[in-house]
C-alpha positions in Angstrom: 0.0 0.0 0.0 1.3 3.4 -1.0 2.5 5.5 2.0 0.5 8.7 2.6 2.8 11.4 3.8 1.9 12.6 7.3 2.2 16.3 7.6 1.9 18.3 10.8 1.0 21.9 10.2 1.3 24.8 12.7 -2.2 26.2 12.9 -0.9 29.7 12.7 0.3 29.3 9.1 -2.3 31.0 6.9 -3.7 30.0 3.6 -2.1 26.6 3.7 -4.2 23.8 5.1 -6.3 23.0 2.1 -3.3 23.0 -0.2 -1.4 20.7 2.2 -4.2 18.2 2.2 -3.7 17.7 -1.6 -0.3 16.2 -0.9 -0.7 14.3 2.4 -2.7 13.7 5.5 -2.6 16.8 7.6 -2.8 17.3 11.4 -2.9 20.9 12.6 -1.4 21.8 16.0 -1.0 25.1 17.8 2.6 26.0 18.3 2.5 25.2 22.0 1.1 21.7 21.3 4.1 20.3 19.4 5.5 17.5 21.5 7.6 14.4 21.0 4.4 12.3 21.2 2.4 14.3 18.7 5.2 14.5 16.1 6.5 10.9 16.4 4.8 9.5 13.4 5.0 12.6 11.1 7.0 12.7 7.9 7.2 16.5 7.8 6.6 19.5 10.1 5.6 22.9 8.7 6.2 25.4 11.4 6.9 28.9 12.5 9.7 30.2 14.8 7.8 29.4 18.0 8.4 25.6 17.5 11.9 24.6 18.5 13.1 21.6 16.5 15.9 19.8 18.3 16.7 16.4 19.9 14.2 17.0 22.7 11.4 17.2 20.2 12.5 14.9 17.4 14.7 12.1 18.8 13.3 8.8 17.8 10.6 10.3 15.5 9.9 9.4 11.9 10.3 13.1 10.8 12.3 13.4 7.6 11.7 17.1 6.8 11.2 20.4 8.7 10.1 23.5 6.8 9.8 26.8 8.6 7.7 29.5 7.0 10.1 32.1 8.3 13.3 33.7 7.1 15.0 33.0 10.4 16.0 29.6 11.6 17.4 30.0 15.0 14.7 27.7 16.3 16.0 24.7 14.3 19.1 22.8 15.6 20.6 22.5 12.2 23.7 20.4 13.1 21.6 17.9 15.1 19.0 17.6 12.3 21.8 17.1 9.8 23.4 14.4 11.9 20.0 12.7 12.3 19.3 12.7 8.6 16.4 15.2 8.9 16.3 17.8 6.1 15.3 21.3 6.9 14.5 24.5 5.0 13.7 28.0 5.9 12.0 30.7 3.7 14.7 33.3 2.9 13.3 36.6 1.8 9.7 35.8 2.5 9.3 38.7 4.9 11.7 41.1 3.1 8.9 43.1 1.5 7.2 43.6 4.8 10.3 44.8 6.6 11.1 47.2 3.8 7.5 48.5 3.8 7.8 49.0 7.6 11.0 50.9 7.4 9.8 53.2 4.5 6.4 53.8 6.2 8.1 54.6 9.5 10.4 57.0 7.7 7.4 58.7 6.1 5.8 59.1 9.5 9.0 60.4 11.0 9.4 63.0 8.1 5.8 64.2 8.5 5.7 64.4 12.3 9.2 65.6 12.9 9.2 68.0 10.0 12.3 66.5 8.5 12.7 66.6 4.7 14.1 63.2 3.6 15.3 64.6 0.3 19.1 64.4 0.2 19.5 62.7 3.6 21.9 59.8 3.8 20.5 56.4 4.8 23.1 53.9 6.0 22.0 50.3 5.6 23.9 47.8 7.8 23.4 44.3 6.5 22.6 44.0 2.8 20.8 40.7 2.4 17.3 40.1 1.3 15.9 43.0 3.3 18.8 45.5 3.1 19.2 44.9 -0.6 15.6 45.5 -1.4 15.5 48.6 0.9 18.6 50.0 -1.0 16.6 49.7 -4.2 13.6 51.4 -2.9 14.9 54.1 -0.6 15.8 56.5 -3.3 12.1 56.8 -4.1 11.9 58.9 -0.9 14.8 61.0 -1.9 17.4 59.3 0.2 21.0 58.7 -0.6 22.1 55.2 0.3 25.3 53.8 1.8 25.9 50.1 2.4 27.8 48.1 5.0 28.1 44.3 4.9 31.5 43.0 5.9 30.8 39.4 4.9 29.6 40.4 1.4 32.5 42.9 1.1 34.9 40.0 1.8 33.3 37.7 -0.7 32.6 40.2 -3.5 35.2 42.9 -3.0 34.9 46.1 -1.2 33.5 48.2 -4.0 30.1 49.6 -3.0 30.5 48.8 0.7 31.8 51.0 3.5 33.3 49.9 6.9 30.8 50.4 9.7 32.6 53.3 11.3 32.7 55.2 8.0 29.0 54.5 7.4 28.0 55.8 10.8 30.0 59.0 10.4 28.3 59.8 7.1 24.7 58.7 7.8 21.6 60.8 8.9 19.6 57.6 9.3 21.0 54.2 10.2 19.0 51.0 9.8 20.1 47.6 11.0 19.3 44.4 9.0 21.8 41.8 10.2 21.3 38.3 11.7 22.1 37.8 15.3 25.5 36.3 15.4 27.0 35.8 18.9 30.6 35.0 18.2 33.3 35.1 15.5 34.6 37.7 13.1 31.2 38.9 12.1 29.5 38.9 15.5 26.5 41.2 15.6 25.3 40.7 19.2 25.7 44.0 21.0 26.7 45.8 17.8 25.3 49.0 19.1 27.9 49.7 21.8 29.9 52.7 23.0 32.2 52.6 19.9 29.2 52.5 17.6 27.6 55.5 19.3 30.9 57.5 19.2 31.0 57.3 15.4 27.4 58.6 15.1 28.7 62.1 14.4 25.5 63.2 12.5 23.2 62.3 15.4 21.3 59.8 13.3 17.8 58.3 13.6 18.5 54.6 14.4 16.2 51.9 13.2 16.3 48.3 14.4 14.0 45.9 12.6 16.3 42.8 12.7 17.1 41.3 16.1 16.8 42.8 19.6 20.2 41.5 20.8 22.0 43.6 18.2 21.0 46.9 20.0 21.1 46.5 23.8 18.6 48.6 25.7 21.2 50.4 27.9 23.1 51.6 24.9 20.0 52.9 23.1 19.0 54.9 26.2 22.6 56.1 26.5 22.6 57.2 22.9 19.4 59.2 23.4 20.6 60.8 26.7 24.0 61.8 25.2 22.4 63.2 22.1 24.4 60.8 19.9 21.1 59.4 18.6 18.4 61.8 17.4 15.5 59.3 17.4 14.7 55.6 17.5 12.4 53.4 15.4 12.3 50.0 17.1 10.6 46.8 16.2 13.0 44.4 17.9 13.9 44.5 21.5 16.4 43.0 23.9 14.7 40.5 26.2 11.4 40.6 24.3 8.6 40.1 25.2 9.8 41.7 28.5 10.9 45.0 27.1 12.0 48.3 28.7 8.9 50.6 29.2 11.2 53.6 29.2 12.7 52.7 25.9 9.3 52.0 24.4 8.1 55.4 25.5 11.1 57.3 24.2 11.2 55.7 20.8 9.5 57.5 18.0 8.0 54.2 16.7 7.8 51.2 19.0 6.3 48.0 17.7 6.2 44.4 19.0 8.4 42.6 16.4 5.9 42.7 13.5 7.9 44.5 10.8 7.9 41.5 8.5 4.3 40.6 9.2 2.3 41.3 6.1 -0.3 39.2 4.6 1.8 38.9 1.5 4.9 37.8 3.5 2.9 35.2 5.5 1.5 33.9 2.2 5.0 33.7 0.6 6.5 31.9 3.7 3.7 29.4 3.8 4.0 28.6 0.2 7.8 28.3 0.3 7.5 25.9 3.2 5.1 23.6 1.4 7.1 23.7 -1.8 10.2 22.7 0.1 8.3 19.7 1.7 7.1 18.6 -1.8 10.6 18.9 -3.1 12.3 16.9 -0.3 9.6 14.2 -0.1 9.3 14.1 -3.9 5.6 15.0 -3.9 3.8 16.9 -6.7 3.2 20.5 -5.8 -0.6 21.2 -5.3 -2.4 23.1 -8.0 -2.8 26.8 -7.2 0.2 26.8 -4.8 1.2 30.3 -5.9 -2.3 31.8 -6.5 -2.3 35.1 -4.7 -6.0 35.6 -5.1 -6.5 34.0 -1.6 -5.0 37.2 0.0 -7.5 39.6 1.6 -8.1 42.8 -0.3 -7.3 46.1 1.5 -10.1 48.2 2.8 -9.2 51.0 0.5 -7.2 49.5 -2.4 -7.4 52.6 -4.6 -5.9 55.9 -3.5 -6.3 59.2 -5.4 -3.2 61.3 -4.9 -5.1 64.4 -5.7 -6.8 64.1 -2.3 -3.5 64.4 -0.5 -1.7 67.6 0.6 0.8 69.1 -1.8 4.4 68.2 -1.0 3.3 65.1 1.0 1.8 62.9 -1.7 4.4 60.2 -1.9 4.9 60.0 1.8 1.2 59.7 2.5 0.8 57.1 -0.3 3.5 55.1 1.5 1.6 55.4 4.8 -1.7 54.4 3.2 -0.2 51.0 2.5 0.9 50.5 6.1 1.1 52.9 9.0 2.9 51.6 12.1 1.8 54.4 14.4 -1.4 52.9 15.7 0.4 49.7 16.8 3.1 51.9 18.3 0.7 53.8 20.4 -0.7 50.6 21.8 2.7 49.3 22.8 3.9 52.6 24.2 0.9 52.9 26.4 1.1 49.3 27.7 4.5 47.8 27.0 3.7 44.9 29.3 1.2 43.7 26.7 3.9 43.1 24.1 2.9 39.5 23.4 -0.8 40.2 23.3 -0.4 43.2 21.0 1.8 41.1 18.7 -0.7 38.3 18.7 -3.6 40.6 17.8 -1.7 42.5 15.1 -3.6 42.7 11.8 -1.4 41.9 8.8 -1.3 44.8 6.3 -1.0 44.2 2.6 2.1 45.3 0.7 2.2 48.2 -1.7 1.5 45.9 -4.7 -2.1 45.5 -3.5 -2.7 49.2 -4.0 -3.6 51.2 -7.1 -2.8 54.9 -7.2 -4.7 57.5 -9.3 -3.9 61.0 -10.1 -0.1 60.3 -10.4 2.0 63.0 -12.0 4.6 62.1 -14.5 7.4 63.2 -12.2 6.0 60.9 -9.4 5.5 57.8 -11.4 9.0 56.2 -11.3 9.3 56.7 -7.5 5.9 55.3 -6.8 6.5 52.3 -9.0 9.8 51.7 -7.3 7.9 51.7 -4.0 5.9 48.8 -5.4 2.6 50.5 -6.1 0.4 49.9 -9.2 0.0 53.2 -11.0 -3.2 53.8 -13.0 -2.7 55.4 -16.4 
């Protein structure tokens, strides 16, 4: 009798259960319910970062494949899985569009509320992977000049186009961090924001952290604000989350509970990438309609007429129309102890490609298309 693949699916993965049932027998579990007993007979696990896959969960199981619908994979003990013959895959880049949208929307809000003209300011991007690379492509649409720092890439590819961290900090009006959390070695990033980092911030930059909390310790961020070495903070990632510093949350311009990459589009991409990886490793046919994006919810206001927006603010307000982090930020700043609850209840926005813009002037078109919007002729 032909073996029917047994798939265990994290119930928080959206848009996936019906498709998964086309390729195997599916059991859905809440993240907290994954246990050695529940996964013992499974062929594959489709998970998010809450489920830790290691010997404690998997030893003695039949699991042959783990697919996480997230770009990060800190929750998977890769060396142990490799030694145990368990394949595993992550979903690199699935959340890149969401993080880029978060950064650009936060900058639009910062510009409007602080009265800072972004035109001609220098944006320093630290970490030029899926997120940093896409941000570099789009940031000029807001008038920003871009500098890049990525020591591992510079070593592999040559230094052209990359600056050392110290030089980038000295030249940047805005610094945004998009590095993995690496605790040791030549390219360690844990505690990157330290006294030396702050001392090189000669232009008093706005600092954005939308990567990992451990990269920017709370004490150093507060010190940077107190000393005036940092002008402002936009924070989505926090040291010790979900137990975060109430003072730091209150003092940040934008403070959100690690949701920058959470868009409906990103969740859809991550889920699809996970199921596609399971099909590849287990040699199963991909289900029909795997990449059909019509399942995504439509925005409440998918069409925006730019003629309804204030002169001089049209591009910034179009960006905020696609996603505005300020309402979530107000919730967290008011009750930082509710970090996990606010994160759980967060409503995933759509990305810019779900929006059509009317009334676009010829001189605006290229910038808005670079931001990802559909422009109506």
